[in-house]
Structures are given as structure tokens and as C-alpha cells.
N, C-alpha and C positions, 0 to 999 in steps of 0.2 A: 227626122232631122231635129238634135234640141241643141240651144246653149245656155251656158250656165250667165245670168242674169242678176246676180245677186248684187254685185257692185252699182250695177245702174239704180234697183230699188233700193237699193241701202243710200246712196245718195239722193236718191226723189224723197226719199221717206228723212232723211235729216235737214230737210226743211220745215217739218211738223215744229211745229212749237205748245209746250200742254203747260198749265199752271205749276208755280212753282212751289216745294213743298218747302220751301224755307218761308211761306206766307209771302214774300214782298209779290209786286204788283207786276215780275217782270215774266217773262214766257221762255220757258227753256226747252231744251230739245230733249225728245222722249230717248230711251235707248232700248230699241227692241232687237231683238234675235231675227235675223232676218239668212234664208235660200228662197235662190228663185230660179228656177230653170224657165227658158222661152221652149214652147214644146211645137212643132206646126205652125209657128211664127201668127199663131194666134192664143194660143193655153200657156197662162205663164201657172207654172206650178208652183207655188210659195208655201215654204213655212213662215209662220207669225208667229215671235214666240214675246210674250209680256211678261220678262220676266222677274226673278221675285226679290224683293227691297226697290225695285223701280217705278217711278210713281207717274201716272199717265191721268188725263182726263177722262177717259171710259172705255169699256169694255165692247163697245161699236166699233167692228174691224172696217166696216165702210167710213168710219168717220178717219181714219187713219192713213187710209189708201190713197194715192194719188190723183187726181184725175185721168181717166184713158187718153184724155186729148193728149197732154202731157207724158205719158207713158208712151205714148205711140211715138211722138217727136224722140222721145231721149232713146230709144230701141227702135226707130228710124221702121218703123211700120207702116204697111200699105195705108192709107187714108179707108181703102175698101175692104180691108179685114175687121171682123167684130172682136172684140178682145173676151177674154173667156180668164177670169182668176181661179184656179181650181187650188183654192185654201184649207190649209193644217193650221187651225190656231190652237197653240198652247198657252193657257194662264199659269205661269207657276205657281205653286202656292208659294203666298205673300205679296204675291204685285198688289201695287197699292192704285185704287182708283178713286176718283175725286167723289167725297160725299155731297152729294146734291141738294140731299135733305138738312144742310145742317148741322150744330151738334157741335158737340168741342173737339173733335176730327174732324177735320177736312178733307183728311185721306182715310178708304178704310185695306184691308187685307184683305183679299178674294182666297179663298182654295180653291185648289188646282183644278184646270178639269180641259178638255180637249175635245175641239168639235173639225168637222172636216164637212166644204160646202164651196158650192161651186158659186162664182161667184159674176157673172154675165153683162157684159155692156148690151146695152137694149139704143 
């Protein structure tokens, strides 16, 4: 049995805040592409897209996902079920990530890429 949980994951990830591309000290909401399905009450199949021309703090997927306890509560899952994200991560060409090395450009554009992996709750 599966159910679409895209809206729930979008709402949770809308809480994220990242650096302002305009350079202010304000933290701004990133613009992700998200599609998610809960399968068998424990596997969340999710496509996470870092969109071209949008700004993000980093490409580390785990930094962008909600904590498992928050997901469990939002999706009303049993505390005895271990959650596994089955992720398909897409970085569109031109998605911009914070350059932690400094320099004249705070953000740098990445080339397009895609990776799939499982991210289990331990």
C-alpha cells in the first residue's frame, strides 16, 4: 500500500532556511522540487530536486531533510517503525550552492547531476 506524502514533505521542508542570495543576514526559504510517496508505512520514496537558478546552503541531502521524529509525527507513523528514505536526488544545471571557500562569489553554479541512494533511520 502506498500514499502520496508530497504535500506533507513540502510543508516540513518549507521550514528550512538558508543564506540570502542578496547578501543580507536574513535566512530565506529554499525552493526545492519535491515528490514523495510512503510505501508500506516505512519507506519514503522521494525525488528531491535542487532547481536551476535557485540558491541553497549546500548539496548535502541530509542537511535538508527533516529529522525522522518530525517526519514520523507528521505522517502519523508508529514509533516502532524505522523509516528509510529511498532518494533520487537531482541537481539541475545551474543550481547555486554557497561557496564556503570565500572569494568574490558567495554562490557557485553546479553542473547537473543525479544520484539515487537509501538513507535509513538508525
